[in-house]
C-alpha angles and dihedrals in degrees: 000000000000120000115255133207098264108186091204096114141334112254131182118175119192111186117208115188096170118096098251134124121214113204130211133161114248138153114252123245114244114256119236119251110276123248088240127022115266134155111272132190118252110260113238139148113294141173103262132177116252117260122243090220124072110184143172124186116217105243093207088077091061088078110091096176127103139192109254091199094061101030123096114239124213122184114198121215116170107296095341134072144202110223125197111185140018139284096057131077135175116237110179107305094343127094102205117204105199106171140036119275147089117300118191116202127194134164137036129302140182122208094349119135126202104220121191118199114156138136120300090249096050130096123210124197119202111196114200103204100176109320138161111200130173132178122186099200112022148019117303093218119027123178105194098172136001141115090245132353111205121195114196121197102210117231117269093009135117116212121193123197128176137170133197129259093249129049121209137175099040118144122228093269095052121088101172110175108160144055086246110031131174134179090201141037113320125198129187123195140153133083097256128105131262119197107189136178120195100194094164102045127305132020099218122007135170127175089213133037122330123203125182120187114182129320137113118268132191110182132178113184137181088214125001122000098212123007131179114176099203099027146332121215120180127185117187121318130116124261131192108182132177112184138171087209128026123335098223121359140181104197113182104121098164101062116055091203090061138044094074131140125207126179126183124191099331132145109233129182114178134177108183140167088209128034122325099220116006131181124181089211122005133004123194130176125190111188129311138110120284130185111178129176122181116196136210115265137180096247133074092249123138116266103189128143102220114010135177131170093209119018132351119198128178118187097178146321142113117278134189106183123181109173144164091212130031112325094214117019141167131174084212127025131339118204121185111191098167144329141104119270132190106186131186115170142154089220133027123341092212123003133181124177086208124016127355109196124181113190099169143330142101110276123182113180095189096179132003146139089239122001108212123005135174143132084255123018120196124177114189101166143334142095108279130177123176135189112188136174089209127011121357097207118010133180116194140138132249136067141270109265098188093114090065103027107027131264126320094028103122106138101190114192111244104212129060141066098321109141135192118208125184114189101166147331133084113288124184120180129188106183136165090200124039113334094215115006116187114181086198129014127345115211124184114188100160146333135084111281125187123178125187097191138189123317092199128064129261095058136066139211086240125026124174136159099204125031131313117215133178123194101164142356133054125290127187121167129167138179141096122353099230117084084026117165131178132195121290124259092246090070116115095208120069122246138176133199125196135194110210127216093237142020115263122211128244118279091032112150113236121194132182119198135176126237090275093054095254113150110244099172139359129185137166100223108223098204139037112281142180100180139025144178128217133188129171143150088256092068124089133177108265095031122126116220131189123218120207128183120195090348098309123105110236103172145013114206132189112206101230096173142011086275117033119189116187145154121240092272092052100260117144112256124198112229117262089023109087109175092236100025122185094224104153112109141349149133130306118303130215112307094027125105111242114236121243121222 
């Protein structure tokens, strides 16, 4: 069916598949209150990348009222009806809406279908005013043709719809696949409740644009919970979705101006065997509360939390993401402008095939295979903590091949121009692999960075293929002494790295003081360590510093260059050659494909 001029909202989608970030100064949206209290960063203006979605909801659909004197009233009673008004007739088990207007439904029905078939220019509004409707062999509501079909959930009502697990009687042009199915634009509004079971395939599905403004939704679906082929736009509302496929999906993969998903200030709770939120092009979220769990299944389907094939932008919100696959993933760019994130994943916490940019937010990757990963990783601000089985922060090139090969198959290339830049924020990494792994240059221009690195050999607390420079900020990283790298000589802020004579146990207190006994740095080191690096604005070339562990001084070091590398007794040590290295086992090194669990 041809696309019509909808008038629901103005949408322009500009798809950028190159790894670039366009900056503009904006004021951040306020995040919604979290489901549970957690420390959040103060919201303030930031440099944020431009969104690929420009949107405008039509405010006329915020009105859920109707005029009883002009509306048509239909009372459902089993497989029969009582109709007051015109424009709708019952033919067998079908309630045929044949002209534009408001149609108010109440009561209970069995095997009745509401069927909309009006002119391309006409809008039909179906008002569910407390109904229970089941159909054993087809969709309960089917919009075959209209300009817009609007479904209003009347205030203070609960409406229950359910289909059967097999559809019959469709002609060759019909591809009904949901309890509520539309060929054209579909709009939901109203503050009432919809309880929906999609026993055949999807819960809600339109082959055009889908807009949801407010309401309470409980959806159980054999396939996808909510699906809009060309786009899905959601403003407010609460959603509890259990799906054997994706939770919410925009599926048009052939037109780069379509296939996008936008959510503003909604409450979303999804348990899915596929992806939680999935967009074939762009995904944008502005505030709200999101709890998404993706579950193990017997297929090779994707099991990501938030997923976009082009760009993924989050401007705020509270997120609890528990996923088998990447929690946040884009085949293009990921931009995090704000929000609070609690992430537990068996793969990457956040992954971008191109650029991963974090401008602000509170991000806790509580468990992961790798914490943050992208061809380019930039951290401008935020509070970030990462626990990773392999690398904490990794920049590498390649793409995620899960669509062809099954989940957790993203063989990123390890060598190339894949930088990591940290300009601000508080970053804490606890990694069994490399703490920060730049397969290119590592630049630190600000922030407070702490890395508790590997306790086994074959990995390092820092690992880079190009140069590593620090111009500002504080860096502390500890771990094994083999694979040990310091900062490059072209840094403008002094650093020193030391290889200790023995391994110290977790929770050891490390202190660095100047010649006058002034405390420069103190840290309770959370893992076993045999080496560490420190850089701060309180270090200068020519200074002598004293290192104490658990109250006992173990070394006195004179900083003889912008980067000083020494053993505990003050001897110069070449990087990657600790005198008593721990080289015994570890994760994959450059050129190897990292395993997936």
